[in-house]
N, CA, C and O atoms as a Maestro MAE file, in Angstrom:
{
 s_m_m2io_version
 :::
 2.0.0
}

f_m_ct {
 s_m_title
 :::
 protein
 m_atom[324] {
  # First column is atom index #
  i_m_mmod_type
  r_m_x_coord
  r_m_y_coord
  r_m_z_coord
  i_m_residue_number
  s_m_chain_name
  s_m_pdb_residue_name
  s_m_pdb_atom_name
  i_m_atomic_number
  :::
  1 25 172.297 12.407 21.155 1 A "UNK " " N  " 7
  2 3 172.174 12.843 22.539 1 A "UNK " " CA " 6
  3 2 171.529 14.222 22.559 1 A "UNK " " C  " 6
  4 15 171.882 15.094 21.764 1 A "UNK " " O  " 8
  5 25 170.588 14.411 23.466 2 A "UNK " " N  " 7
  6 3 169.918 15.702 23.613 2 A "UNK " " CA " 6
  7 2 170.778 16.659 24.420 2 A "UNK " " C  " 6
  8 15 171.617 16.224 25.209 2 A "UNK " " O  " 8
  9 25 170.580 17.948 24.234 3 A "UNK " " N  " 7
  10 3 171.287 18.975 24.990 3 A "UNK " " CA " 6
  11 2 171.026 18.784 26.484 3 A "UNK " " C  " 6
  12 15 169.896 18.518 26.896 3 A "UNK " " O  " 8
  13 25 172.084 18.923 27.294 4 A "UNK " " N  " 7
  14 3 171.937 18.816 28.742 4 A "UNK " " CA " 6
  15 2 172.175 17.413 29.278 4 A "UNK " " C  " 6
  16 15 172.238 17.227 30.493 4 A "UNK " " O  " 8
  17 25 172.308 16.420 28.404 5 A "UNK " " N  " 7
  18 3 172.589 15.062 28.861 5 A "UNK " " CA " 6
  19 2 174.085 14.875 29.007 5 A "UNK " " C  " 6
  20 15 174.866 15.466 28.261 5 A "UNK " " O  " 8
  21 25 174.485 14.059 29.963 6 A "UNK " " N  " 7
  22 3 175.894 13.767 30.199 6 A "UNK " " CA " 6
  23 2 176.220 12.402 29.623 6 A "UNK " " C  " 6
  24 15 175.464 11.448 29.810 6 A "UNK " " O  " 8
  25 25 177.327 12.303 28.932 7 A "UNK " " N  " 7
  26 3 177.771 11.017 28.416 7 A "UNK " " CA " 6
  27 2 178.630 10.361 29.484 7 A "UNK " " C  " 6
  28 15 179.854 10.492 29.477 7 A "UNK " " O  " 8
  29 25 177.990 9.664 30.391 8 A "UNK " " N  " 7
  30 3 178.654 9.073 31.548 8 A "UNK " " CA " 6
  31 2 179.763 8.122 31.135 8 A "UNK " " C  " 6
  32 15 180.801 8.077 31.796 8 A "UNK " " O  " 8
  33 25 179.578 7.361 30.066 9 A "UNK " " N  " 7
  34 3 180.583 6.371 29.674 9 A "UNK " " CA " 6
  35 2 181.900 7.012 29.244 9 A "UNK " " C  " 6
  36 15 182.933 6.344 29.263 9 A "UNK " " O  " 8
  37 25 181.893 8.294 28.854 10 A "UNK " " N  " 7
  38 3 183.106 8.980 28.428 10 A "UNK " " CA " 6
  39 2 183.808 9.701 29.577 10 A "UNK " " C  " 6
  40 15 184.819 10.370 29.364 10 A "UNK " " O  " 8
  41 25 183.285 9.570 30.776 11 A "UNK " " N  " 7
  42 3 183.859 10.278 31.918 11 A "UNK " " CA " 6
  43 2 185.032 9.501 32.504 11 A "UNK " " C  " 6
  44 15 185.085 8.273 32.432 11 A "UNK " " O  " 8
  45 25 185.965 10.241 33.081 12 A "UNK " " N  " 7
  46 3 187.082 9.643 33.801 12 A "UNK " " CA " 6
  47 2 186.618 9.254 35.196 12 A "UNK " " C  " 6
  48 15 186.896 8.151 35.666 12 A "UNK " " O  " 8
  49 25 185.905 10.170 35.860 13 A "UNK " " N  " 7
  50 3 185.388 9.906 37.206 13 A "UNK " " CA " 6
  51 2 184.305 8.839 37.148 13 A "UNK " " C  " 6
  52 15 183.630 8.675 36.132 13 A "UNK " " O  " 8
  53 25 184.149 8.126 38.237 14 A "UNK " " N  " 7
  54 3 182.991 7.240 38.404 14 A "UNK " " CA " 6
  55 2 181.872 8.143 38.913 14 A "UNK " " C  " 6
  56 15 181.850 8.509 40.088 14 A "UNK " " O  " 8
  57 25 180.953 8.497 38.036 15 A "UNK " " N  " 7
  58 3 179.915 9.470 38.361 15 A "UNK " " CA " 6
  59 2 179.102 9.069 39.588 15 A "UNK " " C  " 6
  60 15 178.861 9.895 40.469 15 A "UNK " " O  " 8
  61 25 178.682 7.815 39.651 16 A "UNK " " N  " 7
  62 3 177.864 7.355 40.786 16 A "UNK " " CA " 6
  63 2 178.642 7.481 42.086 16 A "UNK " " C  " 6
  64 15 178.089 7.885 43.109 16 A "UNK " " O  " 8
  65 25 179.914 7.138 42.049 17 A "UNK " " N  " 7
  66 3 180.746 7.235 43.255 17 A "UNK " " CA " 6
  67 2 180.945 8.697 43.659 17 A "UNK " " C  " 6
  68 15 180.901 9.031 44.843 17 A "UNK " " O  " 8
  69 25 181.164 9.559 42.674 18 A "UNK " " N  " 7
  70 3 181.338 10.986 42.966 18 A "UNK " " CA " 6
  71 2 180.069 11.568 43.576 18 A "UNK " " C  " 6
  72 15 180.143 12.331 44.539 18 A "UNK " " O  " 8
  73 25 178.916 11.222 43.034 19 A "UNK " " N  " 7
  74 3 177.657 11.753 43.556 19 A "UNK " " CA " 6
  75 2 177.359 11.205 44.949 19 A "UNK " " C  " 6
  76 15 176.790 11.915 45.778 19 A "UNK " " O  " 8
  77 25 177.729 9.973 45.217 20 A "UNK " " N  " 7
  78 3 177.555 9.407 46.557 20 A "UNK " " CA " 6
  79 2 178.403 10.184 47.564 20 A "UNK " " C  " 6
  80 15 177.943 10.482 48.666 20 A "UNK " " O  " 8
  81 25 179.640 10.512 47.188 21 A "UNK " " N  " 7
  82 3 180.501 11.298 48.075 21 A "UNK " " CA " 6
  83 2 179.907 12.687 48.301 21 A "UNK " " C  " 6
  84 15 179.920 13.186 49.426 21 A "UNK " " O  " 8
  85 25 179.393 13.309 47.262 22 A "UNK " " N  " 7
  86 3 178.755 14.625 47.400 22 A "UNK " " CA " 6
  87 2 177.585 14.529 48.379 22 A "UNK " " C  " 6
  88 15 177.447 15.378 49.260 22 A "UNK " " O  " 8
  89 25 176.740 13.500 48.233 23 A "UNK " " N  " 7
  90 3 175.600 13.335 49.150 23 A "UNK " " CA " 6
  91 2 176.064 13.145 50.596 23 A "UNK " " C  " 6
  92 15 175.467 13.702 51.517 23 A "UNK " " O  " 8
  93 25 177.127 12.361 50.797 24 A "UNK " " N  " 7
  94 3 177.653 12.149 52.151 24 A "UNK " " CA " 6
  95 2 178.184 13.452 52.737 24 A "UNK " " C  " 6
  96 15 177.979 13.736 53.918 24 A "UNK " " O  " 8
  97 25 178.868 14.242 51.912 25 A "UNK " " N  " 7
  98 3 179.385 15.525 52.383 25 A "UNK " " CA " 6
  99 2 178.247 16.490 52.686 25 A "UNK " " C  " 6
  100 15 178.286 17.195 53.694 25 A "UNK " " O  " 8
  101 25 177.234 16.531 51.825 26 A "UNK " " N  " 7
  102 3 176.098 17.427 52.047 26 A "UNK " " CA " 6
  103 2 175.382 17.104 53.359 26 A "UNK " " C  " 6
  104 15 174.870 18.002 54.029 26 A "UNK " " O  " 8
  105 25 175.349 15.842 53.717 27 A "UNK " " N  " 7
  106 3 174.687 15.435 54.962 27 A "UNK " " CA " 6
  107 2 175.418 15.955 56.200 27 A "UNK " " C  " 6
  108 15 174.844 15.993 57.289 27 A "UNK " " O  " 8
  109 25 176.677 16.353 56.039 28 A "UNK " " N  " 7
  110 3 177.485 16.836 57.159 28 A "UNK " " CA " 6
  111 2 177.587 18.360 57.216 28 A "UNK " " C  " 6
  112 15 178.226 18.898 58.121 28 A "UNK " " O  " 8
  113 25 176.974 19.057 56.274 29 A "UNK " " N  " 7
  114 3 177.084 20.522 56.216 29 A "UNK " " CA " 6
  115 2 176.450 21.186 57.424 29 A "UNK " " C  " 6
  116 15 175.458 20.682 57.951 29 A "UNK " " O  " 8
  117 25 177.003 22.315 57.879 30 A "UNK " " N  " 7
  118 3 178.272 22.904 57.456 30 A "UNK " " CA " 6
  119 2 179.447 22.106 58.023 30 A "UNK " " C  " 6
  120 15 179.366 21.538 59.112 30 A "UNK " " O  " 8
  121 25 180.535 22.077 57.261 31 A "UNK " " N  " 7
  122 3 181.735 21.340 57.648 31 A "UNK " " CA " 6
  123 2 182.815 22.348 58.022 31 A "UNK " " C  " 6
  124 15 183.174 23.188 57.197 31 A "UNK " " O  " 8
  125 25 183.350 22.286 59.260 32 A "UNK " " N  " 7
  126 3 184.451 23.189 59.616 32 A "UNK " " CA " 6
  127 2 185.707 22.827 58.824 32 A "UNK " " C  " 6
  128 15 185.966 21.655 58.550 32 A "UNK " " O  " 8
  129 25 186.475 23.842 58.465 33 A "UNK " " N  " 7
  130 3 187.691 23.619 57.677 33 A "UNK " " CA " 6
  131 2 188.739 24.672 58.019 33 A "UNK " " C  " 6
  132 15 188.426 25.717 58.590 33 A "UNK " " O  " 8
  133 25 189.966 24.387 57.669 34 A "UNK " " N  " 7
  134 3 191.084 25.326 57.802 34 A "UNK " " CA " 6
  135 2 191.729 25.471 56.427 34 A "UNK " " C  " 6
  136 15 191.816 24.489 55.689 34 A "UNK " " O  " 8
  137 25 192.182 26.670 56.066 35 A "UNK " " N  " 7
  138 3 192.754 26.876 54.727 35 A "UNK " " CA " 6
  139 2 194.162 26.298 54.594 35 A "UNK " " C  " 6
  140 15 194.958 26.349 55.532 35 A "UNK " " O  " 8
  141 25 194.454 25.751 53.423 36 A "UNK " " N  " 7
  142 3 195.812 25.301 53.100 36 A "UNK " " CA " 6
  143 2 196.590 26.503 52.559 36 A "UNK " " C  " 6
  144 15 196.001 27.542 52.259 36 A "UNK " " O  " 8
  145 25 197.883 26.364 52.437 37 A "UNK " " N  " 7
  146 3 198.701 27.451 51.867 37 A "UNK " " CA " 6
  147 2 198.253 27.766 50.443 37 A "UNK " " C  " 6
  148 15 198.178 28.931 50.052 37 A "UNK " " O  " 8
  149 25 197.958 26.723 49.673 38 A "UNK " " N  " 7
  150 3 197.520 26.918 48.294 38 A "UNK " " CA " 6
  151 2 196.207 27.690 48.240 38 A "UNK " " C  " 6
  152 15 196.048 28.585 47.410 38 A "UNK " " O  " 8
  153 25 195.265 27.350 49.120 39 A "UNK " " N  " 7
  154 3 193.979 28.049 49.187 39 A "UNK " " CA " 6
  155 2 194.202 29.512 49.570 39 A "UNK " " C  " 6
  156 15 193.627 30.415 48.961 39 A "UNK " " O  " 8
  157 25 195.040 29.739 50.582 40 A "UNK " " N  " 7
  158 3 195.324 31.111 51.027 40 A "UNK " " CA " 6
  159 2 195.889 31.929 49.875 40 A "UNK " " C  " 6
  160 15 195.469 33.066 49.661 40 A "UNK " " O  " 8
  161 25 196.843 31.363 49.127 41 A "UNK " " N  " 7
  162 3 197.454 32.086 48.013 41 A "UNK " " CA " 6
  163 2 196.442 32.358 46.909 41 A "UNK " " C  " 6
  164 15 196.418 33.453 46.347 41 A "UNK " " O  " 8
  165 25 195.610 31.377 46.594 42 A "UNK " " N  " 7
  166 3 194.590 31.567 45.555 42 A "UNK " " CA " 6
  167 2 193.621 32.683 45.952 42 A "UNK " " C  " 6
  168 15 193.236 33.498 45.114 42 A "UNK " " O  " 8
  169 25 193.232 32.720 47.216 43 A "UNK " " N  " 7
  170 3 192.316 33.764 47.677 43 A "UNK " " CA " 6
  171 2 193.012 35.126 47.646 43 A "UNK " " C  " 6
  172 15 192.415 36.118 47.228 43 A "UNK " " O  " 8
  173 25 194.248 35.177 48.079 44 A "UNK " " N  " 7
  174 3 194.990 36.452 48.056 44 A "UNK " " CA " 6
  175 2 195.156 36.951 46.625 44 A "UNK " " C  " 6
  176 15 195.053 38.149 46.362 44 A "UNK " " O  " 8
  177 25 195.417 36.010 45.688 45 A "UNK " " N  " 7
  178 3 195.545 36.393 44.279 45 A "UNK " " CA " 6
  179 2 194.241 36.983 43.745 45 A "UNK " " C  " 6
  180 15 194.249 37.748 42.780 45 A "UNK " " O  " 8
  181 25 193.121 36.625 44.375 46 A "UNK " " N  " 7
  182 3 191.809 37.149 43.988 46 A "UNK " " CA " 6
  183 2 191.405 38.366 44.811 46 A "UNK " " C  " 6
  184 15 190.301 38.886 44.655 46 A "UNK " " O  " 8
  185 25 192.303 38.823 45.694 47 A "UNK " " N  " 7
  186 3 192.022 39.999 46.503 47 A "UNK " " CA " 6
  187 2 191.256 39.716 47.787 47 A "UNK " " C  " 6
  188 15 190.733 40.636 48.415 47 A "UNK " " O  " 8
  189 25 191.185 38.435 48.185 48 A "UNK " " N  " 7
  190 3 190.463 38.054 49.400 48 A "UNK " " CA " 6
  191 2 191.471 37.680 50.471 48 A "UNK " " C  " 6
  192 15 192.337 36.834 50.248 48 A "UNK " " O  " 8
  193 25 191.359 38.313 51.641 49 A "UNK " " N  " 7
  194 3 192.304 38.056 52.725 49 A "UNK " " CA " 6
  195 2 191.874 36.836 53.534 49 A "UNK " " C  " 6
  196 15 190.769 36.790 54.074 49 A "UNK " " O  " 8
  197 25 192.758 35.857 53.608 50 A "UNK " " N  " 7
  198 3 192.545 34.662 54.413 50 A "UNK " " CA " 6
  199 2 193.829 34.426 55.191 50 A "UNK " " C  " 6
  200 15 194.922 34.493 54.629 50 A "UNK " " O  " 8
  201 25 193.699 34.151 56.478 51 A "UNK " " N  " 7
  202 3 194.869 33.939 57.338 51 A "UNK " " CA " 6
  203 2 195.103 32.446 57.576 51 A "UNK " " C  " 6
  204 15 194.155 31.661 57.591 51 A "UNK " " O  " 8
  205 25 196.362 32.058 57.762 52 A "UNK " " N  " 7
  206 3 196.636 30.670 58.151 52 A "UNK " " CA " 6
  207 2 195.897 30.362 59.463 52 A "UNK " " C  " 6
  208 15 195.909 31.173 60.389 52 A "UNK " " O  " 8
  209 25 195.269 29.213 59.533 53 A "UNK " " N  " 7
  210 3 194.552 28.819 60.742 53 A "UNK " " CA " 6
  211 2 193.172 29.437 60.883 53 A "UNK " " C  " 6
  212 15 192.448 29.115 61.825 53 A "UNK " " O  " 8
  213 25 192.793 30.319 59.963 54 A "UNK " " N  " 7
  214 3 191.481 30.964 60.038 54 A "UNK " " CA " 6
  215 2 190.385 29.909 59.916 54 A "UNK " " C  " 6
  216 15 190.460 29.024 59.064 54 A "UNK " " O  " 8
  217 25 189.387 30.006 60.756 55 A "UNK " " N  " 7
  218 3 188.269 29.075 60.693 55 A "UNK " " CA " 6
  219 2 187.387 29.353 59.491 55 A "UNK " " C  " 6
  220 15 186.962 30.487 59.271 55 A "UNK " " O  " 8
  221 25 187.116 28.331 58.725 56 A "UNK " " N  " 7
  222 3 186.213 28.421 57.581 56 A "UNK " " CA " 6
  223 2 185.120 27.376 57.760 56 A "UNK " " C  " 6
  224 15 185.266 26.443 58.550 56 A "UNK " " O  " 8
  225 25 184.050 27.536 57.039 57 A "UNK " " N  " 7
  226 3 183.031 26.491 57.037 57 A "UNK " " CA " 6
  227 2 182.603 26.247 55.595 57 A "UNK " " C  " 6
  228 15 182.392 27.182 54.823 57 A "UNK " " O  " 8
  229 25 182.483 24.986 55.257 58 A "UNK " " N  " 7
  230 3 182.016 24.593 53.931 58 A "UNK " " CA " 6
  231 2 180.496 24.597 53.995 58 A "UNK " " C  " 6
  232 15 179.902 23.866 54.787 58 A "UNK " " O  " 8
  233 25 179.869 25.417 53.164 59 A "UNK " " N  " 7
  234 3 178.415 25.589 53.167 59 A "UNK " " CA " 6
  235 2 177.718 24.828 52.054 59 A "UNK " " C  " 6
  236 15 176.539 24.497 52.176 59 A "UNK " " O  " 8
  237 25 178.431 24.545 50.969 60 A "UNK " " N  " 7
  238 3 177.812 23.776 49.886 60 A "UNK " " CA " 6
  239 2 178.869 22.963 49.159 60 A "UNK " " C  " 6
  240 15 180.052 23.302 49.157 60 A "UNK " " O  " 8
  241 25 178.413 21.883 48.542 61 A "UNK " " N  " 7
  242 3 179.288 20.950 47.831 61 A "UNK " " CA " 6
  243 2 178.654 20.689 46.470 61 A "UNK " " C  " 6
  244 15 177.458 20.410 46.377 61 A "UNK " " O  " 8
  245 25 179.460 20.780 45.418 62 A "UNK " " N  " 7
  246 3 178.962 20.565 44.060 62 A "UNK " " CA " 6
  247 2 179.916 19.659 43.299 62 A "UNK " " C  " 6
  248 15 181.122 19.665 43.547 62 A "UNK " " O  " 8
  249 25 179.374 18.883 42.378 63 A "UNK " " N  " 7
  250 3 180.219 18.082 41.493 63 A "UNK " " CA " 6
  251 2 180.274 18.794 40.151 63 A "UNK " " C  " 6
  252 15 179.239 19.032 39.529 63 A "UNK " " O  " 8
  253 25 181.476 19.135 39.703 64 A "UNK " " N  " 7
  254 3 181.665 19.915 38.486 64 A "UNK " " CA " 6
  255 2 182.208 19.081 37.327 64 A "UNK " " C  " 6
  256 15 182.772 19.629 36.380 64 A "UNK " " O  " 8
  257 25 182.042 17.772 37.397 65 A "UNK " " N  " 7
  258 3 182.482 16.900 36.310 65 A "UNK " " CA " 6
  259 2 183.955 16.555 36.402 65 A "UNK " " C  " 6
  260 15 184.630 16.888 37.376 65 A "UNK " " O  " 8
  261 25 184.441 15.882 35.371 66 A "UNK " " N  " 7
  262 3 185.830 15.426 35.361 66 A "UNK " " CA " 6
  263 2 186.839 16.554 35.553 66 A "UNK " " C  " 6
  264 15 187.801 16.411 36.308 66 A "UNK " " O  " 8
  265 25 186.621 17.658 34.880 67 A "UNK " " N  " 7
  266 3 187.595 18.748 34.935 67 A "UNK " " CA " 6
  267 2 187.541 19.523 36.237 67 A "UNK " " C  " 6
  268 15 188.576 19.969 36.732 67 A "UNK " " O  " 8
  269 25 186.353 19.691 36.799 68 A "UNK " " N  " 7
  270 3 186.212 20.484 38.014 68 A "UNK " " CA " 6
  271 2 186.251 19.674 39.293 68 A "UNK " " C  " 6
  272 15 186.642 20.188 40.342 68 A "UNK " " O  " 8
  273 25 185.847 18.402 39.221 69 A "UNK " " N  " 7
  274 3 185.809 17.563 40.414 69 A "UNK " " CA " 6
  275 2 184.757 18.034 41.403 69 A "UNK " " C  " 6
  276 15 183.771 18.670 41.029 69 A "UNK " " O  " 8
  277 25 184.980 17.714 42.664 70 A "UNK " " N  " 7
  278 3 184.074 18.146 43.728 70 A "UNK " " CA " 6
  279 2 184.591 19.474 44.261 70 A "UNK " " C  " 6
  280 15 185.755 19.586 44.644 70 A "UNK " " O  " 8
  281 25 183.729 20.472 44.282 71 A "UNK " " N  " 7
  282 3 184.111 21.795 44.767 71 A "UNK " " CA " 6
  283 2 183.253 22.166 45.974 71 A "UNK " " C  " 6
  284 15 182.116 21.718 46.116 71 A "UNK " " O  " 8
  285 25 183.828 22.990 46.828 72 A "UNK " " N  " 7
  286 3 183.145 23.402 48.049 72 A "UNK " " CA " 6
  287 2 183.104 24.919 48.121 72 A "UNK " " C  " 6
  288 15 184.084 25.588 47.796 72 A "UNK " " O  " 8
  289 25 181.968 25.463 48.549 73 A "UNK " " N  " 7
  290 3 181.850 26.895 48.812 73 A "UNK " " CA " 6
  291 2 182.161 27.101 50.291 73 A "UNK " " C  " 6
  292 15 181.540 26.485 51.157 73 A "UNK " " O  " 8
  293 25 183.128 27.973 50.572 74 A "UNK " " N  " 7
  294 3 183.536 28.210 51.951 74 A "UNK " " CA " 6
  295 2 183.214 29.629 52.376 74 A "UNK " " C  " 6
  296 15 183.140 30.544 51.554 74 A "UNK " " O  " 8
  297 25 183.024 29.793 53.677 75 A "UNK " " N  " 7
  298 3 182.775 31.092 54.274 75 A "UNK " " CA " 6
  299 2 183.582 31.191 55.552 75 A "UNK " " C  " 6
  300 15 183.861 30.178 56.192 75 A "UNK " " O  " 8
  301 25 183.960 32.409 55.931 76 A "UNK " " N  " 7
  302 3 184.678 32.615 57.180 76 A "UNK " " CA " 6
  303 2 183.750 32.349 58.363 76 A "UNK " " C  " 6
  304 15 182.558 32.656 58.320 76 A "UNK " " O  " 8
  305 25 184.314 31.780 59.402 77 A "UNK " " N  " 7
  306 3 183.562 31.555 60.628 77 A "UNK " " CA " 6
  307 2 183.835 32.716 61.555 77 A "UNK " " C  " 6
  308 15 184.940 33.259 61.559 77 A "UNK " " O  " 8
  309 25 182.846 33.107 62.345 78 A "UNK " " N  " 7
  310 3 183.092 34.151 63.336 78 A "UNK " " CA " 6
  311 2 184.141 33.690 64.339 78 A "UNK " " C  " 6
  312 15 184.317 32.488 64.539 78 A "UNK " " O  " 8
  313 25 184.831 34.616 64.963 79 A "UNK " " N  " 7
  314 3 185.830 34.243 65.975 79 A "UNK " " CA " 6
  315 2 185.205 33.382 67.063 79 A "UNK " " C  " 6
  316 15 184.032 33.531 67.403 79 A "UNK " " O  " 8
  317 25 186.008 32.491 67.591 80 A "UNK " " N  " 7
  318 3 185.550 31.633 68.665 80 A "UNK " " CA " 6
  319 2 185.028 30.292 68.185 80 A "UNK " " C  " 6
  320 15 184.699 29.432 69.002 80 A "UNK " " O  " 8
  321 25 184.945 30.094 66.875 81 A "UNK " " N  " 7
  322 3 184.480 28.818 66.353 81 A "UNK " " CA " 6
  323 2 185.633 27.951 65.959 81 A "UNK " " C  " 6
  324 15 185.432 26.829 65.495 81 A "UNK " " O  " 8
  :::
 }
 m_bond[323] {
  # First column is bond index #
  i_m_from
  i_m_to
  i_m_order
  :::
  1 1 2 1
  2 2 3 1
  3 3 4 2
  4 3 5 1
  5 5 6 1
  6 6 7 1
  7 7 8 2
  8 7 9 1
  9 9 10 1
  10 10 11 1
  11 11 12 2
  12 11 13 1
  13 13 14 1
  14 14 15 1
  15 15 16 2
  16 15 17 1
  17 17 18 1
  18 18 19 1
  19 19 20 2
  20 19 21 1
  21 21 22 1
  22 22 23 1
  23 23 24 2
  24 23 25 1
  25 25 26 1
  26 26 27 1
  27 27 28 2
  28 27 29 1
  29 29 30 1
  30 30 31 1
  31 31 32 2
  32 31 33 1
  33 33 34 1
  34 34 35 1
  35 35 36 2
  36 35 37 1
  37 37 38 1
  38 38 39 1
  39 39 40 2
  40 39 41 1
  41 41 42 1
  42 42 43 1
  43 43 44 2
  44 43 45 1
  45 45 46 1
  46 46 47 1
  47 47 48 2
  48 47 49 1
  49 49 50 1
  50 50 51 1
  51 51 52 2
  52 51 53 1
  53 53 54 1
  54 54 55 1
  55 55 56 2
  56 55 57 1
  57 57 58 1
  58 58 59 1
  59 59 60 2
  60 59 61 1
  61 61 62 1
  62 62 63 1
  63 63 64 2
  64 63 65 1
  65 65 66 1
  66 66 67 1
  67 67 68 2
  68 67 69 1
  69 69 70 1
  70 70 71 1
  71 71 72 2
  72 71 73 1
  73 73 74 1
  74 74 75 1
  75 75 76 2
  76 75 77 1
  77 77 78 1
  78 78 79 1
  79 79 80 2
  80 79 81 1
  81 81 82 1
  82 82 83 1
  83 83 84 2
  84 83 85 1
  85 85 86 1
  86 86 87 1
  87 87 88 2
  88 87 89 1
  89 89 90 1
  90 90 91 1
  91 91 92 2
  92 91 93 1
  93 93 94 1
  94 94 95 1
  95 95 96 2
  96 95 97 1
  97 97 98 1
  98 98 99 1
  99 99 100 2
  100 99 101 1
  101 101 102 1
  102 102 103 1
  103 103 104 2
  104 103 105 1
  105 105 106 1
  106 106 107 1
  107 107 108 2
  108 107 109 1
  109 109 110 1
  110 110 111 1
  111 111 112 2
  112 111 113 1
  113 113 114 1
  114 114 115 1
  115 115 116 2
  116 115 117 1
  117 117 118 1
  118 118 119 1
  119 119 120 2
  120 119 121 1
  121 121 122 1
  122 122 123 1
  123 123 124 2
  124 123 125 1
  125 125 126 1
  126 126 127 1
  127 127 128 2
  128 127 129 1
  129 129 130 1
  130 130 131 1
  131 131 132 2
  132 131 133 1
  133 133 134 1
  134 134 135 1
  135 135 136 2
  136 135 137 1
  137 137 138 1
  138 138 139 1
  139 139 140 2
  140 139 141 1
  141 141 142 1
  142 142 143 1
  143 143 144 2
  144 143 145 1
  145 145 146 1
  146 146 147 1
  147 147 148 2
  148 147 149 1
  149 149 150 1
  150 150 151 1
  151 151 152 2
  152 151 153 1
  153 153 154 1
  154 154 155 1
  155 155 156 2
  156 155 157 1
  157 157 158 1
  158 158 159 1
  159 159 160 2
  160 159 161 1
  161 161 162 1
  162 162 163 1
  163 163 164 2
  164 163 165 1
  165 165 166 1
  166 166 167 1
  167 167 168 2
  168 167 169 1
  169 169 170 1
  170 170 171 1
  171 171 172 2
  172 171 173 1
  173 173 174 1
  174 174 175 1
  175 175 176 2
  176 175 177 1
  177 177 178 1
  178 178 179 1
  179 179 180 2
  180 179 181 1
  181 181 182 1
  182 182 183 1
  183 183 184 2
  184 183 185 1
  185 185 186 1
  186 186 187 1
  187 187 188 2
  188 187 189 1
  189 189 190 1
  190 190 191 1
  191 191 192 2
  192 191 193 1
  193 193 194 1
  194 194 195 1
  195 195 196 2
  196 195 197 1
  197 197 198 1
  198 198 199 1
  199 199 200 2
  200 199 201 1
  201 201 202 1
  202 202 203 1
  203 203 204 2
  204 203 205 1
  205 205 206 1
  206 206 207 1
  207 207 208 2
  208 207 209 1
  209 209 210 1
  210 210 211 1
  211 211 212 2
  212 211 213 1
  213 213 214 1
  214 214 215 1
  215 215 216 2
  216 215 217 1
  217 217 218 1
  218 218 219 1
  219 219 220 2
  220 219 221 1
  221 221 222 1
  222 222 223 1
  223 223 224 2
  224 223 225 1
  225 225 226 1
  226 226 227 1
  227 227 228 2
  228 227 229 1
  229 229 230 1
  230 230 231 1
  231 231 232 2
  232 231 233 1
  233 233 234 1
  234 234 235 1
  235 235 236 2
  236 235 237 1
  237 237 238 1
  238 238 239 1
  239 239 240 2
  240 239 241 1
  241 241 242 1
  242 242 243 1
  243 243 244 2
  244 243 245 1
  245 245 246 1
  246 246 247 1
  247 247 248 2
  248 247 249 1
  249 249 250 1
  250 250 251 1
  251 251 252 2
  252 251 253 1
  253 253 254 1
  254 254 255 1
  255 255 256 2
  256 255 257 1
  257 257 258 1
  258 258 259 1
  259 259 260 2
  260 259 261 1
  261 261 262 1
  262 262 263 1
  263 263 264 2
  264 263 265 1
  265 265 266 1
  266 266 267 1
  267 267 268 2
  268 267 269 1
  269 269 270 1
  270 270 271 1
  271 271 272 2
  272 271 273 1
  273 273 274 1
  274 274 275 1
  275 275 276 2
  276 275 277 1
  277 277 278 1
  278 278 279 1
  279 279 280 2
  280 279 281 1
  281 281 282 1
  282 282 283 1
  283 283 284 2
  284 283 285 1
  285 285 286 1
  286 286 287 1
  287 287 288 2
  288 287 289 1
  289 289 290 1
  290 290 291 1
  291 291 292 2
  292 291 293 1
  293 293 294 1
  294 294 295 1
  295 295 296 2
  296 295 297 1
  297 297 298 1
  298 298 299 1
  299 299 300 2
  300 299 301 1
  301 301 302 1
  302 302 303 1
  303 303 304 2
  304 303 305 1
  305 305 306 1
  306 306 307 1
  307 307 308 2
  308 307 309 1
  309 309 310 1
  310 310 311 1
  311 311 312 2
  312 311 313 1
  313 313 314 1
  314 314 315 1
  315 315 316 2
  316 315 317 1
  317 317 318 1
  318 318 319 1
  319 319 320 2
  320 319 321 1
  321 321 322 1
  322 322 323 1
  323 323 324 2
  :::
 }
}
């Protein structure tokens, strides 16, 4: 196997299914979201203030493989959204 190739047969995730979900999510960007308690705590542990109920928007979606899964980049929404 050459460097940079993925051994799809050794993956736990169904790669084609994961990529289809990523494409469907990307077609809906930006996606409005609200933070969970776990997300709020993770952000606070990193020094980022996030409030319960705070409006967020998902700006990008990436597939990070079996270990990372599908990840989303979020940003705060201005008030009123």
